[in-house]
N, C-alpha and C positions, 0 to 999 in steps of 0.2 A: 512161249515165245519167249527167249533171251533175248536181252539188248546183247547190239553189236560191238559196243565199248568194255572195257575191264569196269568190274565193280569199283566203285569208292564210297567217299561216308559223306556225311550233311556238311562237314566243315569243308570241304572243296567248294561247295555253294555257298558256306556264309563267310569265304574269305572274297566273295566279287564283291564287289558295292556295285549292286543294276539300279539306278533312278530312273525316272520319269522324268523329261524334259521337252523344252517346246523348240520346235525348226525356226530358227528366226530370220536367216537366209539360206538360198541355194544356189550354188552357180556349178555350172560346167566343168567337167574336169579332162581335158581332150589330153593333156599328158599320161596320164595313166593307160596300162596296159589293158585294161578290161574296161567297157560302161561304166562310167561308176559319175555322182556328184561328189562336192564338198560343202558339206553340211556345216551352219553354227549353231549350235544348240545351248540352248539357254537352263541351265540342271537347276537354278534357283540356289538357295543359301540350303549350306553350305561350300556348292562346289563351282558354281558358277558357271561363267558360257565356256565352252571345249568346241572343238571342231573335228571333223570326222571323216571322212572318205569311206561313202557308200555305194555300192553296186546296187542300186535301184532302180536303173532305167528301164528295164524292161516291161515293168508294170507300173511305174509312175513317172508322172514329170515337174517340172519345178512347182509349176501353180499348185499337186496333190501334197506336197509334200510343207511347205510353205504354210507357218502358221498351225503345223500338224504336234500332236505328239508323240511321244518316241521313246521307246526306253533303250535304253546301253549298259554296258558295264563302262565306269567311269574312273575304276583304279588300274588298270594295267598300262605299264608305259607307253607315251607315244612312239607312233612309228613311221616312219618316212616311205609315202607312198608317191613317186614320182614328183622327190622334189618338196613333196605336201604334210606335215607335221599333224598326222590324226594323232587325235589324243583319248579318242573312246570310241567304245567298239557299238557300233548298231544291233541289235537285237533284230532278226527276220527269222524265217522258216522257209527252207531250199527245200527245193523242188527237187528227189531222187532220180529223178531220169535227166532235170537239164538243171546244174548249178548256175545258171544266169538267172533263173525265175524263182527271185524274191521274193515273199510276202512279211509284212513288217510283223512283228510283234507292238503292242503298244496298249495302253490305258483303254479303257472303254466312255472313259466320263474325262472331260476337259478340267483345268485347273488344276491338275496333280503335279508342276515343276516340284524337281528336287524329292520329293517319296522315294522312300527305297522298296524296295521288292521285297516282299515278306512274307 
């Protein structure tokens, strides 16, 4: 079986800064076109606190996400979503039959805030 995307190099992955963070606040985001939450995420040093819009409402509640660990790309430029500045991209796997069905990719051990994917 071959990949559905064009081949790339390891350098593409190495250009991404993917870090572990702890979700410290979760808000509803009714202004978004698709159901989403506004997340505040603490990545520790050297990144600090960033905010993200994440379409996770199908499988997760606010309570599920609060104080949970996630992985996110932290070196993309901020993106405006319905007037909100999303500063990082939270990572999840997407159901190929239903793009609203997202499962988070995250560390399986606590206390990893700020650790970089390697």
